[in-house]
Short mmCIF file of the C-alpha atoms (twelve columns), coordinates in Angstrom:
data_MODEL
# 
_entry.id   MODEL 
# 
loop_
_atom_site.group_PDB 
_atom_site.id 
_atom_site.type_symbol 
_atom_site.label_atom_id 
_atom_site.label_alt_id 
_atom_site.label_comp_id 
_atom_site.label_asym_id 
_atom_site.label_seq_id 
_atom_site.Cartn_x 
_atom_site.Cartn_y 
_atom_site.Cartn_z 
_atom_site.pdbx_PDB_model_num 
ATOM 1   C CA . MET A 1   18.694 22.928 -58.578 1 
ATOM 2   C CA . ASN A 2   18.894 21.272 -55.163 1 
ATOM 3   C CA . PHE A 3   16.620 21.534 -52.155 1 
ATOM 4   C CA . ILE A 4   17.224 21.666 -48.434 1 
ATOM 5   C CA . GLU A 5   14.300 20.297 -46.434 1 
ATOM 6   C CA . PHE A 6   13.636 21.522 -42.902 1 
ATOM 7   C CA . LYS A 7   10.456 20.912 -40.906 1 
ATOM 8   C CA . ASN A 8   8.390  20.052 -43.981 1 
ATOM 9   C CA . HIS A 9   9.606  23.124 -45.862 1 
ATOM 10  C CA . LYS A 10  11.783 23.000 -48.974 1 
ATOM 11  C CA . PHE A 11  14.347 25.682 -49.767 1 
ATOM 12  C CA . ASN A 12  15.956 26.117 -53.167 1 
ATOM 13  C CA . THR A 13  19.746 26.053 -53.179 1 
ATOM 14  C CA . LEU A 14  22.009 27.015 -56.069 1 
ATOM 15  C CA . SER A 15  25.678 26.395 -56.716 1 
ATOM 16  C CA . LEU A 16  27.166 29.759 -57.620 1 
ATOM 17  C CA . ASP A 17  30.090 28.007 -59.295 1 
ATOM 18  C CA . ASN A 18  27.789 26.390 -61.827 1 
ATOM 19  C CA . THR A 19  24.772 28.715 -62.033 1 
ATOM 20  C CA . MET A 20  24.155 32.036 -63.722 1 
ATOM 21  C CA . ILE A 21  21.455 33.987 -61.893 1 
ATOM 22  C CA . ASN A 22  19.306 36.507 -63.752 1 
ATOM 23  C CA . ALA A 23  16.441 37.372 -61.409 1 
ATOM 24  C CA . GLN A 24  15.093 40.433 -59.640 1 
ATOM 25  C CA . TYR A 25  15.256 40.283 -55.836 1 
ATOM 26  C CA . ASP A 26  13.723 42.516 -53.195 1 
ATOM 27  C CA . VAL A 27  16.356 41.555 -50.612 1 
ATOM 28  C CA . LEU A 28  19.653 39.671 -50.682 1 
ATOM 29  C CA . VAL A 29  21.279 38.703 -47.373 1 
ATOM 30  C CA . ALA A 30  24.950 37.892 -46.879 1 
ATOM 31  C CA . THR A 31  25.511 35.555 -43.944 1 
ATOM 32  C CA . LEU A 32  29.287 35.019 -44.050 1 
ATOM 33  C CA . TYR A 33  32.092 37.429 -44.891 1 
ATOM 34  C CA . SER A 34  32.789 35.606 -48.183 1 
ATOM 35  C CA . THR A 35  29.184 35.895 -49.375 1 
ATOM 36  C CA . ILE A 36  29.026 39.657 -49.017 1 
ATOM 37  C CA . PHE A 37  30.842 40.190 -52.334 1 
ATOM 38  C CA . ILE A 38  28.201 38.203 -54.202 1 
ATOM 39  C CA . VAL A 39  25.495 40.368 -52.675 1 
ATOM 40  C CA . LEU A 40  27.392 43.595 -53.387 1 
ATOM 41  C CA . ASN A 41  28.083 42.744 -57.014 1 
ATOM 42  C CA . TYR A 42  24.594 41.558 -57.942 1 
ATOM 43  C CA . SER A 43  22.743 44.451 -59.599 1 
ATOM 44  C CA . LYS A 44  19.103 43.318 -59.740 1 
ATOM 45  C CA . VAL A 45  18.271 43.796 -56.066 1 
ATOM 46  C CA . LYS A 46  16.510 46.531 -54.108 1 
ATOM 47  C CA . ARG A 47  18.177 46.013 -50.702 1 
ATOM 48  C CA . ARG A 48  21.397 44.390 -49.551 1 
ATOM 49  C CA . LEU A 49  21.712 43.142 -45.980 1 
ATOM 50  C CA . TYR A 50  24.677 41.693 -44.107 1 
ATOM 51  C CA . LEU A 51  23.832 39.402 -41.182 1 
ATOM 52  C CA . VAL A 52  26.861 39.679 -38.899 1 
ATOM 53  C CA . GLN A 53  26.944 36.583 -36.701 1 
ATOM 54  C CA . GLY A 54  30.397 37.012 -35.218 1 
ATOM 55  C CA . TYR A 55  33.818 38.586 -35.621 1 
ATOM 56  C CA . GLU A 56  34.850 36.397 -38.522 1 
ATOM 57  C CA . THR A 57  38.278 38.021 -38.830 1 
ATOM 58  C CA . ASP A 58  39.289 35.809 -35.913 1 
ATOM 59  C CA . PHE A 59  38.374 32.686 -37.867 1 
ATOM 60  C CA . PHE A 60  41.874 32.904 -39.319 1 
ATOM 61  C CA . PRO A 61  45.387 33.200 -37.828 1 
ATOM 62  C CA . TYR A 62  47.434 36.381 -38.108 1 
ATOM 63  C CA . GLY A 63  49.171 36.560 -41.468 1 
ATOM 64  C CA . ASN A 64  46.337 34.822 -43.296 1 
ATOM 65  C CA . LEU A 65  45.018 36.977 -46.144 1 
ATOM 66  C CA . LYS A 66  41.447 36.027 -45.293 1 
ATOM 67  C CA . ARG A 67  41.724 38.031 -42.061 1 
ATOM 68  C CA . SER A 68  42.029 41.300 -43.972 1 
ATOM 69  C CA . VAL A 69  39.282 40.266 -46.394 1 
ATOM 70  C CA . ALA A 70  36.860 39.562 -43.540 1 
ATOM 71  C CA . GLU A 71  37.905 42.767 -41.758 1 
ATOM 72  C CA . LYS A 72  36.987 44.943 -44.735 1 
ATOM 73  C CA . THR A 73  33.396 43.670 -44.779 1 
ATOM 74  C CA . TYR A 74  32.559 45.538 -41.546 1 
ATOM 75  C CA . SER A 75  33.243 49.002 -42.925 1 
ATOM 76  C CA . ILE A 76  31.366 49.181 -46.219 1 
ATOM 77  C CA . PRO A 77  30.398 52.880 -46.430 1 
ATOM 78  C CA . PHE A 78  27.132 52.619 -48.388 1 
ATOM 79  C CA . GLY A 79  24.739 50.217 -50.108 1 
ATOM 80  C CA . MET A 80  24.725 47.683 -47.280 1 
ATOM 81  C CA . GLU A 81  22.410 47.404 -44.248 1 
ATOM 82  C CA . TYR A 82  23.898 45.616 -41.235 1 
ATOM 83  C CA . ILE A 83  21.865 43.345 -38.999 1 
ATOM 84  C CA . THR A 84  22.893 41.028 -36.182 1 
ATOM 85  C CA . ILE A 85  21.475 38.390 -33.848 1 
ATOM 86  C CA . SER A 86  23.844 39.163 -30.962 1 
ATOM 87  C CA . LYS A 87  24.058 42.288 -28.814 1 
ATOM 88  C CA . TRP A 88  27.826 41.987 -28.502 1 
ATOM 89  C CA . CYS A 89  28.137 42.136 -32.305 1 
ATOM 90  C CA . GLU A 90  25.975 45.238 -32.385 1 
ATOM 91  C CA . THR A 91  28.307 46.839 -29.826 1 
ATOM 92  C CA . TRP A 92  31.632 46.197 -31.573 1 
ATOM 93  C CA . LEU A 93  30.234 47.144 -34.976 1 
ATOM 94  C CA . LYS A 94  29.339 50.533 -33.519 1 
ATOM 95  C CA . ASN A 95  32.423 51.092 -31.353 1 
ATOM 96  C CA . LYS A 96  35.103 49.806 -33.724 1 
ATOM 97  C CA . TYR A 97  33.656 50.581 -37.151 1 
ATOM 98  C CA . ASN A 98  31.027 53.236 -36.391 1 
ATOM 99  C CA . GLN A 99  28.644 50.920 -38.201 1 
ATOM 100 C CA . LYS A 100 24.946 51.145 -37.453 1 
ATOM 101 C CA . SER A 101 23.209 47.779 -37.196 1 
ATOM 102 C CA . VAL A 102 19.816 46.453 -36.189 1 
ATOM 103 C CA . PHE A 103 19.628 43.782 -33.512 1 
ATOM 104 C CA . ILE A 104 17.034 41.046 -33.827 1 
ATOM 105 C CA . PRO A 105 17.119 38.408 -31.042 1 
ATOM 106 C CA . ASN A 106 17.704 34.787 -31.869 1 
ATOM 107 C CA . GLY A 107 14.738 32.546 -31.148 1 
ATOM 108 C CA . ILE A 108 13.751 28.978 -30.448 1 
ATOM 109 C CA . ASP A 109 10.921 26.758 -31.635 1 
ATOM 110 C CA . LEU A 110 9.380  25.630 -28.360 1 
ATOM 111 C CA . ASN A 111 7.369  22.967 -30.163 1 
ATOM 112 C CA . SER A 112 10.637 21.040 -30.497 1 
ATOM 113 C CA . PHE A 113 11.507 21.253 -26.797 1 
ATOM 114 C CA . ILE A 114 8.991  19.696 -24.434 1 
ATOM 115 C CA . GLU A 115 9.245  20.873 -20.837 1 
ATOM 116 C CA . HIS A 116 9.191  18.730 -17.728 1 
ATOM 117 C CA . LYS A 117 10.428 19.389 -14.207 1 
ATOM 118 C CA . ARG A 118 13.622 17.596 -13.165 1 
ATOM 119 C CA . GLU A 119 14.141 15.859 -9.832  1 
ATOM 120 C CA . LEU A 120 17.764 16.019 -8.692  1 
ATOM 121 C CA . ASN A 121 17.354 13.878 -5.574  1 
ATOM 122 C CA . LYS A 122 17.310 10.645 -7.569  1 
ATOM 123 C CA . THR A 123 19.853 7.827  -7.504  1 
ATOM 124 C CA . LYS A 124 21.649 8.895  -10.686 1 
ATOM 125 C CA . ILE A 125 21.774 12.367 -12.217 1 
ATOM 126 C CA . ARG A 126 22.398 12.639 -15.938 1 
ATOM 127 C CA . ILE A 127 24.795 15.351 -17.115 1 
ATOM 128 C CA . LEU A 128 24.985 16.447 -20.745 1 
ATOM 129 C CA . ILE A 129 28.139 17.855 -22.347 1 
ATOM 130 C CA . GLU A 130 27.722 19.405 -25.794 1 
ATOM 131 C CA . GLY A 131 30.199 20.724 -28.337 1 
ATOM 132 C CA . ASP A 132 32.972 20.010 -30.810 1 
ATOM 133 C CA . SER A 133 35.929 18.426 -29.018 1 
ATOM 134 C CA . LEU A 134 38.260 19.661 -31.786 1 
ATOM 135 C CA . SER A 135 37.340 23.349 -31.351 1 
ATOM 136 C CA . PRO A 136 39.472 25.109 -28.699 1 
ATOM 137 C CA . LYS A 137 36.839 27.801 -28.166 1 
ATOM 138 C CA . LYS A 138 34.196 25.199 -27.335 1 
ATOM 139 C CA . ASN A 139 36.487 24.100 -24.481 1 
ATOM 140 C CA . VAL A 140 34.899 20.651 -24.240 1 
ATOM 141 C CA . ASP A 141 37.969 19.247 -22.478 1 
ATOM 142 C CA . GLU A 142 37.192 21.420 -19.461 1 
ATOM 143 C CA . SER A 143 33.682 20.004 -19.177 1 
ATOM 144 C CA . PHE A 144 35.138 16.504 -19.039 1 
ATOM 145 C CA . LYS A 145 37.715 17.573 -16.449 1 
ATOM 146 C CA . ILE A 146 34.763 18.641 -14.308 1 
ATOM 147 C CA . VAL A 147 32.806 15.402 -14.585 1 
ATOM 148 C CA . GLU A 148 35.995 13.380 -14.048 1 
ATOM 149 C CA . LYS A 149 35.903 14.583 -10.445 1 
ATOM 150 C CA . LEU A 150 32.263 13.619 -9.875  1 
ATOM 151 C CA . ASP A 151 31.092 10.413 -8.221  1 
ATOM 152 C CA . LYS A 152 30.690 7.811  -10.975 1 
ATOM 153 C CA . ASN A 153 27.983 6.067  -8.993  1 
ATOM 154 C CA . LYS A 154 25.890 9.221  -8.770  1 
ATOM 155 C CA . PHE A 155 26.361 10.818 -12.188 1 
ATOM 156 C CA . GLU A 156 25.832 9.507  -15.705 1 
ATOM 157 C CA . ILE A 157 27.562 11.413 -18.522 1 
ATOM 158 C CA . TRP A 158 26.150 11.917 -22.015 1 
ATOM 159 C CA . TYR A 159 28.155 13.655 -24.719 1 
ATOM 160 C CA . MET A 160 26.517 15.168 -27.820 1 
ATOM 161 C CA . SER A 161 28.622 16.434 -30.715 1 
ATOM 162 C CA . TYR A 162 27.956 17.023 -34.371 1 
ATOM 163 C CA . ASN A 163 31.596 17.242 -35.436 1 
ATOM 164 C CA . GLY A 164 34.231 16.236 -32.896 1 
ATOM 165 C CA . LYS A 165 34.542 12.750 -31.446 1 
ATOM 166 C CA . PRO A 166 35.319 11.770 -27.838 1 
ATOM 167 C CA . LYS A 167 38.968 11.812 -26.806 1 
ATOM 168 C CA . ASN A 168 40.398 8.676  -25.246 1 
ATOM 169 C CA . TRP A 169 40.397 10.069 -21.716 1 
ATOM 170 C CA . TYR A 170 36.790 11.332 -21.750 1 
ATOM 171 C CA . ARG A 171 34.507 9.643  -19.256 1 
ATOM 172 C CA . ILE A 172 31.323 8.920  -21.245 1 
ATOM 173 C CA . ASP A 173 28.326 6.688  -20.650 1 
ATOM 174 C CA . LYS A 174 26.643 7.574  -23.940 1 
ATOM 175 C CA . PHE A 175 27.937 9.343  -27.049 1 
ATOM 176 C CA . LEU A 176 25.430 10.984 -29.391 1 
ATOM 177 C CA . SER A 177 26.911 11.853 -32.787 1 
ATOM 178 C CA . LYS A 178 25.323 13.954 -35.541 1 
ATOM 179 C CA . ILE A 179 21.861 13.968 -33.969 1 
ATOM 180 C CA . PRO A 180 19.306 15.469 -36.423 1 
ATOM 181 C CA . TYR A 181 18.045 18.818 -35.210 1 
ATOM 182 C CA . GLU A 182 14.467 17.573 -34.860 1 
ATOM 183 C CA . LYS A 183 15.697 15.013 -32.312 1 
ATOM 184 C CA . VAL A 184 17.974 17.316 -30.302 1 
ATOM 185 C CA . GLY A 185 15.137 18.377 -28.003 1 
ATOM 186 C CA . ASN A 186 14.620 14.768 -27.005 1 
ATOM 187 C CA . VAL A 187 18.279 14.533 -25.918 1 
ATOM 188 C CA . TYR A 188 17.992 17.598 -23.687 1 
ATOM 189 C CA . ASP A 189 14.738 16.268 -22.306 1 
ATOM 190 C CA . GLN A 190 16.457 13.089 -21.104 1 
ATOM 191 C CA . CYS A 191 19.238 14.949 -19.257 1 
ATOM 192 C CA . ASP A 192 19.171 16.911 -16.002 1 
ATOM 193 C CA . ILE A 193 22.155 19.278 -16.131 1 
ATOM 194 C CA . LEU A 194 24.025 20.798 -19.068 1 
ATOM 195 C CA . ILE A 195 27.672 21.754 -18.601 1 
ATOM 196 C CA . LYS A 196 28.765 24.270 -21.245 1 
ATOM 197 C CA . SER A 197 32.374 25.470 -21.001 1 
ATOM 198 C CA . SER A 198 32.659 27.480 -24.238 1 
ATOM 199 C CA . TYR A 199 34.518 30.757 -23.830 1 
ATOM 200 C CA . PHE A 200 33.531 32.127 -27.242 1 
ATOM 201 C CA . GLU A 201 30.154 31.914 -28.988 1 
ATOM 202 C CA . SER A 202 28.418 34.112 -31.515 1 
ATOM 203 C CA . PHE A 203 25.153 33.030 -29.929 1 
ATOM 204 C CA . SER A 204 24.980 30.046 -27.605 1 
ATOM 205 C CA . TYR A 205 21.912 27.917 -28.244 1 
ATOM 206 C CA . PRO A 206 22.452 24.850 -25.981 1 
ATOM 207 C CA . PRO A 207 21.693 26.581 -22.638 1 
ATOM 208 C CA . LEU A 208 18.523 28.087 -24.111 1 
ATOM 209 C CA . GLU A 209 17.461 24.712 -25.475 1 
ATOM 210 C CA . MET A 210 18.185 22.992 -22.160 1 
ATOM 211 C CA . MET A 211 16.177 25.567 -20.213 1 
ATOM 212 C CA . ALA A 212 13.287 25.159 -22.649 1 
ATOM 213 C CA . THR A 213 12.961 21.526 -21.555 1 
ATOM 214 C CA . GLY A 214 13.122 22.449 -17.848 1 
ATOM 215 C CA . GLY A 215 16.745 21.376 -17.363 1 
ATOM 216 C CA . PHE A 216 19.548 23.163 -15.531 1 
ATOM 217 C CA . CYS A 217 22.691 24.822 -16.908 1 
ATOM 218 C CA . ILE A 218 26.195 25.238 -15.479 1 
ATOM 219 C CA . VAL A 219 28.073 27.543 -17.866 1 
ATOM 220 C CA . VAL A 220 31.071 29.767 -18.439 1 
ATOM 221 C CA . PRO A 221 29.780 33.272 -19.228 1 
ATOM 222 C CA . ASN A 222 30.749 34.560 -22.677 1 
ATOM 223 C CA . ASP A 223 29.595 37.216 -25.138 1 
ATOM 224 C CA . GLY A 224 27.268 34.774 -26.840 1 
ATOM 225 C CA . ASN A 225 25.304 33.717 -23.755 1 
ATOM 226 C CA . VAL A 226 25.241 36.635 -21.268 1 
ATOM 227 C CA . GLU A 227 22.642 38.254 -23.498 1 
ATOM 228 C CA . TYR A 228 20.011 35.937 -21.981 1 
ATOM 229 C CA . LEU A 229 21.738 34.069 -19.125 1 
ATOM 230 C CA . LYS A 230 21.775 35.542 -15.606 1 
ATOM 231 C CA . ASN A 231 23.754 33.959 -12.814 1 
ATOM 232 C CA . GLU A 232 21.548 32.495 -10.053 1 
ATOM 233 C CA . GLU A 233 18.468 33.534 -11.995 1 
ATOM 234 C CA . ASN A 234 18.209 31.042 -14.864 1 
ATOM 235 C CA . CYS A 235 21.593 29.290 -14.593 1 
ATOM 236 C CA . LEU A 236 24.770 29.084 -12.542 1 
ATOM 237 C CA . PHE A 237 27.993 30.614 -13.832 1 
ATOM 238 C CA . TYR A 238 31.466 29.375 -13.052 1 
ATOM 239 C CA . LYS A 239 34.749 31.064 -13.891 1 
ATOM 240 C CA . LEU A 240 36.629 29.750 -16.918 1 
ATOM 241 C CA . GLY A 241 39.225 27.222 -15.805 1 
ATOM 242 C CA . ASP A 242 37.925 26.957 -12.235 1 
ATOM 243 C CA . ILE A 243 37.027 23.264 -12.042 1 
ATOM 244 C CA . ASN A 244 36.269 23.348 -8.332  1 
ATOM 245 C CA . SER A 245 33.871 26.246 -8.809  1 
ATOM 246 C CA . ALA A 246 31.936 24.258 -11.416 1 
ATOM 247 C CA . ILE A 247 31.743 21.254 -9.092  1 
ATOM 248 C CA . HIS A 248 30.495 23.522 -6.307  1 
ATOM 249 C CA . CYS A 249 27.772 24.832 -8.650  1 
ATOM 250 C CA . ILE A 250 26.604 21.273 -9.334  1 
ATOM 251 C CA . GLU A 251 26.594 20.362 -5.647  1 
ATOM 252 C CA . ARG A 252 24.791 23.563 -4.707  1 
ATOM 253 C CA . LEU A 253 22.142 23.059 -7.374  1 
ATOM 254 C CA . ILE A 254 21.428 19.547 -6.150  1 
ATOM 255 C CA . SER A 255 21.217 20.447 -2.469  1 
ATOM 256 C CA . ASP A 256 19.342 23.753 -2.649  1 
ATOM 257 C CA . LEU A 257 15.719 23.020 -3.547  1 
ATOM 258 C CA . LYS A 258 14.762 26.704 -3.413  1 
ATOM 259 C CA . LEU A 259 17.502 27.570 -5.904  1 
ATOM 260 C CA . GLN A 260 16.395 24.692 -8.133  1 
ATOM 261 C CA . GLN A 261 12.841 25.982 -8.289  1 
ATOM 262 C CA . HIS A 262 13.977 29.560 -8.902  1 
ATOM 263 C CA . ILE A 263 16.289 28.633 -11.788 1 
ATOM 264 C CA . TYR A 264 13.754 26.199 -13.249 1 
ATOM 265 C CA . LYS A 265 10.989 28.800 -13.363 1 
ATOM 266 C CA . ASN A 266 13.167 31.599 -14.730 1 
ATOM 267 C CA . GLY A 267 14.693 29.267 -17.290 1 
ATOM 268 C CA . LEU A 268 11.285 28.442 -18.705 1 
ATOM 269 C CA . ASP A 269 10.348 32.125 -18.751 1 
ATOM 270 C CA . THR A 270 13.544 32.959 -20.634 1 
ATOM 271 C CA . ALA A 271 12.851 30.314 -23.274 1 
ATOM 272 C CA . LYS A 272 9.240  31.471 -23.718 1 
ATOM 273 C CA . LYS A 273 10.371 35.035 -24.358 1 
ATOM 274 C CA . ARG A 274 12.637 33.687 -27.102 1 
ATOM 275 C CA . ASP A 275 9.905  31.695 -28.828 1 
ATOM 276 C CA . TRP A 276 9.955  32.471 -32.543 1 
ATOM 277 C CA . LYS A 277 6.232  33.199 -32.280 1 
ATOM 278 C CA . ASN A 278 7.096  36.255 -30.182 1 
ATOM 279 C CA . LEU A 279 9.848  37.427 -32.512 1 
ATOM 280 C CA . LYS A 280 8.578  36.774 -36.029 1 
ATOM 281 C CA . GLY A 281 6.830  40.149 -36.310 1 
ATOM 282 C CA . ARG A 282 10.095 42.011 -35.721 1 
ATOM 283 C CA . ILE A 283 11.923 39.800 -38.193 1 
ATOM 284 C CA . LEU A 284 9.339  40.227 -40.948 1 
ATOM 285 C CA . PHE A 285 9.301  43.982 -40.401 1 
ATOM 286 C CA . LEU A 286 13.086 44.083 -40.737 1 
ATOM 287 C CA . TYR A 287 13.041 42.416 -44.158 1 
ATOM 288 C CA . GLU A 288 10.023 44.348 -45.399 1 
ATOM 289 C CA . LYS A 289 11.170 47.838 -44.390 1 
ATOM 290 C CA . SER A 290 14.418 49.719 -44.798 1 
ATOM 291 C CA . ILE A 291 16.545 50.062 -41.688 1 
# 
C-alpha cells in the first residue's frame, strides 16, 4: 500500500493491477471515464458516483476507440449518480444525454493564498503566464505573443508550468517548473498580472488563485472560467486571438485607477465566496445523502 501526502494528511492508494479489494464501501466515486467501470463492477458498495470534470470524449481524436468508450459513460441508465464541479458540464449532461447531475462549486484554500494590494504605477510590472506549452487548448503561445509586444523595460515576464517547457522564442525573465502546490500561492503573490489564454478548461483555477492574492487577470473567456469571472468586474476579458485587445486591456488596467480598485475588490470577494470553508457543508451533504 502506498500513501499520497497532502497538507499533513495521508491518503491510501492502491494499484488495481496488483491488488484484490474485498471491502464494504458506503460510496465509490469515479473521477475519469476509465475508472467508472471499476466502480460499476464492484458489488460491495451502497452508492456509486461519477464526478464529471469535462467532456472526456474530446481527449481523443476521431477514430480512436477510446472516444466511444468515454461517450458511453455519460448515458448510464441506472445505478450511477452524476455530480460535477462545472456548470457547463451540468448543462451538456442534461441537454445532450438527459442526465441529471448535481453541481458542487470548486473551491480554494485561502490559507494558501495571502492577499496584498498591487501597485501598478511602479517602474517594472511583473506578468505571470501559466500553463502547459505543449497543450494546444492552453494556448500558451498566444500569451507570449502578447508580452512580446510589451515594453521590455517596463514589464518582467514569469512563466510557470508543471509540464511543458519554454519554447525557444518565448520571452522569459524567470521560468518556474513543477512548483509544489503549497508554494504556488507564493508565485502568484509575487506577480501583478496574470495572462491566461486558454480556450478550453474544465475549471480554470489560475485566475481564481491570482485574484485570491489581490492580483489582476487578463483572460480569454471559456466554459471553465465564465462561471466565476465577469468582465470589468473581477477581471478583463479579451477575444481569443486578438493580441491588440489583450494589450489594450493591460494598458487600460494600468492607467485606470478606479478600474483597478473595482477589479481588486471584486476579485477578493469572488475568492472568498469560493473558500472551501463556505462549501464544505454542501460537499459533505452530497456524499452523505442520496442525490
